[in-house]
VOMAR-125854 format. One record per residue (C-alpha): x, z, y; residue in three letters. Coordinates in steps of 0.02 Angstrom, whole numbers, plus 32768, in hexadecimal, padded with zeros to 4 digits. Layout:
BEGIN
XZYALA;...
REM end
This chain:
BEGIN
97764877904BMET;974348E790B9SER;978A491D9174ASP;973A49CE9148TYR;97A34A5A9172PHE;97624AE1913BPRO;97534B7E91C2PRO;97F24C0991E9PRO;97D74CB291AEPRO;97904D469219PRO;980F4D9B926CGLU;98374E2D9211GLN;98434EDE9263PRO;98FA4F1392A6GLN;990E4FCC9270PRO;990D503592FDGLU;998250C99308HIS;9941517F9348PRO;997F51BF93D6ALA;99DF52649394PRO;9957530993AEVAL;997353439455GLY;99B852C594B3ALA;995E525D9550PRO;990F51C5951EPRO;996851249554PRO;996850EF95ECSER;990E502995F7PRO;99B950049657TRP;9A2C504895EBALA;9AA64FD09573ALA;9A654FCB94C0PRO;9AA5504B9455ALA;9B5C500093DCALA;9B414FCF9343GLN;9BAA505692E9PRO;9C134FD09270GLY;9C5A4FA5932CARG;9CA450599348GLN;9D34503592C6ARG;9D5F4F8392FDTHR;9DC04FDC93A0GLY;9E0E50679311LEU;9E4F4FBD92A7ILE;9E9B4F78933BVAL;9F064FFF936ETHR;9F28502492C1LEU;9F664F6D9293ALA;9FD04F5D9352VAL;A01850189321GLY;A06A4FD09283GLY;A08E4F2492B8GLY;A10A4F98934ELEU;A14B4FE592B9VAL;A1624F55923FVAL;A1CE4EFB92DAALA;A2354FA2931DGLY;A2624FAC9257ALA;A2934EFD924FMET;A2F94F0192F9VAL;A3604FB092A7ALA;A3744F389200LEU;A3C44EB09277VAL;A4244F2692D2TYR;A4784F8F9241SER;A4AE4ED391DALEU;A4FB4E8A926EMET;A5654F3B928AASP;A5954F3791D1SER;A5C64E8D91EEVAL;A6234E95927FSER;A6814F47921FASP;A6AF4EB49189SER;A70B4E3991FCILE;A7BE4E4E91E4ALA;A8134E549280LEU;A8C94E31929APRO;A9484ED592A1PRO;A95D4F279350GLU;AA244F029387ARG;AA9B4FA6936FSER;AAEB4FEF9426ASP;AB82500F93C9ALA;AC014FA49410PRO;AC444F20938ATYR;ACF94F0B9367SER;AD024E459341GLU;ACBD4DB993ACPRO;AC434D589359TYR;AC674CBF9300ASP;ABE44C579334GLU;ABFD4BCA93A6GLU;ABA34BB39457PRO;AAF74B429434SER;AB2C4AE394C9TYR;ABA34A5094E8GLU;AC204A5A9551GLU;AC1C49DC95F4PRO;AC97495C95C5VAL;AD1C49479657GLU;AD42488896A3PRO;ADD6485C9663ASP;AE65485196ECALA;AECF480C96A7ALA;AEFA474F96EBGLY;AEB8470F977DPRO;AE09471E97D7PRO;AD5847239774ALA;AD2E46AC980DGLU;ADA3463297F4LYS;AD634613973DASP;ACBD45E1977AVAL;ACA8451C97C1THR;ABE544F09806VAL;ABD6443E97C5THR;AB15440697F8LYS;AAAB446B9864CYS;AA09441D985ETHR;A94E443A9866ARG;A8C643F797E7ASP;A87A43759822SER;A7BD43AB97D3LEU;A7BA4466980AILE;A83D4489988EGLY;A8964503981CTRP;A94845009854PRO;A9EB450D97D4HIS;AAAD450797C1ALA;AB0844B5972DASP;ABB1452B9714LEU;AC5844FD96CCARG;ACAC45A89698ILE;AD6F4589966EVAL;ADAD46389618ASN;AE4E464A9692GLY;AE9046DC963CSER;AEEB473295A8GLY;AE664755953CSER;ADC4471A9500PRO;AD494745957DALA;AC6E47329594ALA;AC2E471B9639TYR;ABA6475696ABILE;AB9646E19749VAL;AAFF471597CDSER;AAED4677983BILE;AA7C467698E5THR;AA1245EA992CPHE;AA2645E699D8VAL;A9B845649A57ALA;A9FA44F59AEFALA;A9DA459C9B60ASP;AA6146059AEAGLY;A9BF466F9AB1THR;A9BF46949A03VAL;A933464099A5VAL;A941467198F7SER;A9CD46AD986BASP;AA05469297A3GLY;AA8446BD975FVAL;AAD7467296BEALA;AB4B46CF9636THR;ABB546949596THR;ABED46CD94F7GLU;ACA246CA94B7GLU;AD074662952BVAL;ADAF465694DFALA;AE55464D954EPRO;AE5145AC95A4GLY;ADA845529543ALA;AD2E452B95C7SER;AC76452C95B4VAL;ABD444DD9615GLU;AB3A454C9630VAL;AAA1454996C7ARG;AA7245D19741ALA;A9A945B09749GLN;A96745E597DEGLY;A89F46189801SER;A81A45E89888GLY;A812455498E1GLU;A8A145289955VAL;A8C044A099E3ALA;A92B43FD99C9ALA;A9CD44189A00GLY;A9E044C499C7THR;AAA044FA9981LYS;AAE145669907CYS;AB4E45E99904ARG;ABC4465C988DVAL;AB9846F698C8ALA;ABEE475C9841GLU;AC534741979CVAL;AC6F47C2972EASP;ACFE478D96AAARG;ACE24817961AHIS;AD76480F9569ALA;AD4C480B94C4LEU;
REM end
């Protein structure tokens, strides 16, 4: 096999565009004349950008008209009449009326006794064990608020204990859990007792 390559073909002369009749001769420092095919490139780009803007505008108008027709088709509730009504509404109110504490029997505070006041040996959080005896004449539920008081008299934590229905004369045992570490010797006090007749 030979390493011989044939010589390259001779350069072909490029056709020159003659200058128009009566035009001054071209300057040797002037830029070369633009090719005839490139003069249309600007026109093509302008038409493409213009066409894209027209299509985008048509899409926006279409979306707007669709959204407008959808909003018209959504059923709105009927407007309220300003005419006075002759009968009250039969609907019951949507809120629950608060249950009043039972006033019958001895004060609710006398129903609650703290049977144990201590703090957890691992995390130091306080809790109070309570015994509740319903001293009223009807079934009742209880909400008992407990405060945990340091030796100097400052309140360091609080807790809440609740019960479900407790029959008259019956008793239940519940726990009010405090939060946060407290010092040893912290006392438990009954702050408030709500007794609700059922």
